[in-house]
C-alpha positions in Angstrom: 0.0 0.0 0.0 1.4 3.4 -1.0 1.3 6.3 1.3 0.6 9.7 -0.2 3.3 12.3 0.4 2.3 15.0 2.9 4.9 17.5 1.7 3.5 20.6 0.2 3.6 21.2 -3.5 5.2 24.6 -3.6 5.1 24.8 -7.4 1.3 24.2 -7.3 0.9 26.9 -4.6 2.9 29.4 -6.6 0.8 28.7 -9.7 -2.4 29.2 -7.8 -1.2 32.5 -6.5 -0.1 33.6 -10.0 -3.7 33.1 -11.2 -4.5 36.5 -9.8 -2.4 38.2 -12.5 -4.5 36.6 -15.3 -7.3 38.9 -16.5 -10.2 38.4 -18.9 -9.5 39.1 -22.5 -5.8 38.8 -22.3 -3.2 37.0 -24.4 -1.3 34.8 -22.0 2.0 33.2 -22.5 3.1 30.1 -20.6 6.6 28.6 -20.4 7.8 25.1 -19.8 7.6 22.8 -16.8 5.2 21.4 -14.2 4.5 24.8 -12.6 3.2 26.1 -16.0 1.0 23.0 -16.4 -0.4 23.7 -12.9 -1.2 27.3 -13.9 -2.9 26.2 -17.1 -5.2 23.9 -15.1 -6.0 26.6 -12.6 -6.9 29.0 -15.4 -9.1 26.4 -17.2 -10.9 25.6 -14.0 -12.5 29.1 -14.4 -14.4 28.3 -17.6 -15.5 31.9 -18.2 -12.0 33.3 -17.8 -10.4 30.6 -20.0 -12.9 31.2 -22.8 -12.0 34.8 -23.0 -8.2 34.2 -23.3 -5.8 33.5 -26.1 -2.7 31.4 -25.1 0.7 31.0 -26.6 3.8 29.1 -25.3 7.5 28.8 -25.7 7.1 25.0 -25.0 5.7 22.4 -27.3 4.7 20.3 -24.3 2.8 23.2 -22.7 1.2 24.1 -26.1 0.0 20.5 -26.5 -1.4 20.5 -23.0 -3.3 23.8 -23.6 -4.8 22.3 -26.8 -5.9 19.2 -24.8 -7.6 21.5 -22.3 -9.6 23.0 -25.1 -8.4 26.6 -25.0 -7.4 28.9 -27.9 -3.7 28.5 -28.6 -1.6 30.5 -31.2 2.1 30.1 -32.0 4.3 33.0 -31.0 5.0 33.7 -34.7 1.3 34.8 -35.2 1.4 37.4 -32.4 3.1 40.8 -32.3 2.7 41.2 -28.5 1.1 39.5 -25.5 -0.1 40.8 -22.2 1.6 38.5 -19.7 4.2 35.7 -19.9 4.6 33.3 -17.0 7.6 31.0 -16.7 9.9 29.2 -14.3 13.7 29.2 -14.0 16.6 27.4 -12.6 17.7 30.3 -10.4 16.9 33.9 -9.9 18.3 36.7 -7.8 17.2 39.8 -5.8 16.9 41.9 -9.0 14.9 39.0 -10.7 17.7 38.2 -13.1 17.2 34.6 -14.0 19.1 31.6 -15.4 16.9 29.3 -17.6 19.5 26.8 -18.6 17.9 23.3 -18.1 15.5 23.1 -21.0 17.7 24.6 -23.6 14.8 26.5 -25.2 15.8 29.9 -23.8 15.9 31.6 -27.2 12.1 31.1 -27.8 11.5 31.8 -24.1 13.3 35.1 -24.4 11.4 36.0 -27.6 8.1 35.4 -25.9 9.2 37.3 -22.7 10.2 40.2 -24.9 6.8 40.3 -26.5 5.1 40.5 -23.2 3.8 43.6 -21.4 4.9 41.8 -18.2 7.1 38.8 -17.6 6.4 37.0 -14.3 8.6 34.3 -12.8 6.7 31.5 -10.9 8.1 28.7 -8.8 9.4 27.5 -5.5 11.6 29.4 -3.0 14.5 27.1 -3.5 15.2 28.8 -6.9 16.0 32.1 -5.1 19.5 33.3 -4.4 20.6 36.8 -3.3 23.0 36.6 -6.3 23.1 34.3 -9.2 25.7 31.6 -8.7 27.8 29.2 -10.8 25.6 26.3 -9.9 24.0 26.4 -13.4 25.7 27.0 -16.7 25.0 29.8 -19.0 23.8 28.1 -22.2 24.5 29.7 -25.5 22.7 28.9 -28.8 25.2 29.1 -31.6 24.9 28.6 -35.4 27.2 25.8 -36.4 29.6 27.8 -38.5 30.4 30.0 -35.5 31.0 27.4 -32.8 34.8 27.4 -32.8 35.0 31.1 -33.1 32.6 31.7 -30.2 34.5 29.2 -28.0 37.8 30.9 -28.8 36.5 34.4 -27.9 34.9 33.1 -24.7 38.2 31.4 -23.6 40.2 34.6 -24.4 37.9 36.7 -22.2 37.2 34.1 -19.5 40.2 31.8 -19.4 38.9 29.7 -16.4 35.6 28.6 -18.1 34.6 25.0 -18.5 32.4 24.3 -21.5 30.9 21.5 -23.5 28.5 21.2 -26.4 25.3 19.4 -25.5 25.3 15.9 -26.8 22.7 13.9 -28.6 21.6 11.2 -26.1 21.4 8.6 -28.9 25.0 9.2 -30.2 28.3 10.8 -29.5 27.6 13.8 -31.7 26.7 17.3 -30.6 22.9 17.8 -30.4 21.2 20.0 -33.0 18.1 21.9 -31.9 15.0 22.5 -33.9 16.6 25.6 -35.5 19.7 23.6 -36.6 21.9 25.2 -34.0 24.2 24.0 -31.2 23.8 24.6 -27.5 27.0 25.3 -25.6 27.0 24.9 -21.8 29.5 27.4 -20.2 30.3 27.2 -16.5 32.2 30.0 -14.8 34.4 29.7 -11.7 33.1 33.2 -10.7 30.1 34.6 -12.5 31.1 37.8 -14.3 29.2 41.1 -13.8 25.8 40.4 -15.3 25.4 43.5 -17.5 28.8 42.9 -19.1 28.1 39.2 -19.6 24.7 39.7 -21.1 26.0 42.1 -23.7 29.3 40.4 -24.4 27.8 37.1 -25.3 25.0 38.6 -27.3 27.4 40.5 -29.5 29.6 37.5 -30.4 28.9 36.9 -34.2 27.0 33.6 -34.6 25.3 33.7 -31.2 21.6 33.5 -31.4 20.9 34.1 -27.6 21.9 32.9 -24.2 20.1 31.6 -21.1 20.7 34.7 -18.8 17.5 36.6 -18.5 18.9 40.0 -17.5 16.4 42.5 -16.1 13.4 41.0 -17.9 11.1 39.9 -15.1 8.9 42.5 -13.3 7.8 40.2 -10.5 8.2 36.7 -9.1 5.5 34.6 -7.4 7.3 32.3 -5.0 6.1 29.6 -2.6 8.0 28.0 0.2 7.9 27.0 3.9 7.1 30.6 4.8 4.2 30.9 2.5 3.5 32.3 -0.9 4.9 35.8 -1.7 5.2 38.2 -4.6 8.7 39.5 -5.1 9.7 42.6 -7.0 13.2 43.6 -8.2 15.3 45.0 -5.5 16.3 48.7 -5.8 19.4 49.0 -7.9 22.0 51.4 -6.7 
């Protein structure tokens, strides 16, 4: 006989709290992961609200789930702007800078975040750190012709980095994403100043985008042992 876990589901609690920021008639973007699936289900539970909304997503999995739930879903390519975009992250700091490295879909996530009138992080309190750390890599999407050049320029500027191309699980070859590009995981011994890092990587020829979301989020809905709170970016000196 199995015993149900009594531990609270902080992701679900955060998703329920985030529902307050969804308003009738809006175009809503949802990212990837279980927290976003929880939020989708909370929205759809209010049939009147759900019927008034248009959805889009940076994630094929989330898009498929939204379609299964019977709501209106459009691809980001058919939209010029959206009202709010909700997504999780691997880690975020007091200024709501975030690293979204795990899924490797940061380019489309950043496109949708940039389309949004407001980008809201949603998740559990374990993702919060006063400052971003080197626990997660910065992932860089690179067109194949530029891989060696980008790596050389990164090594010249940050000699202590450790890097590797993401591999195809079924072979020893580097993985190619749906846009035909490579994903390079870069781990720093000390994370550089974020404003510099954000700009430096973006300006390397051949880089499509990277997984540091610098000053894009306007608030974060976070659940943990101390309850569910809404966080805003700390004042920047």
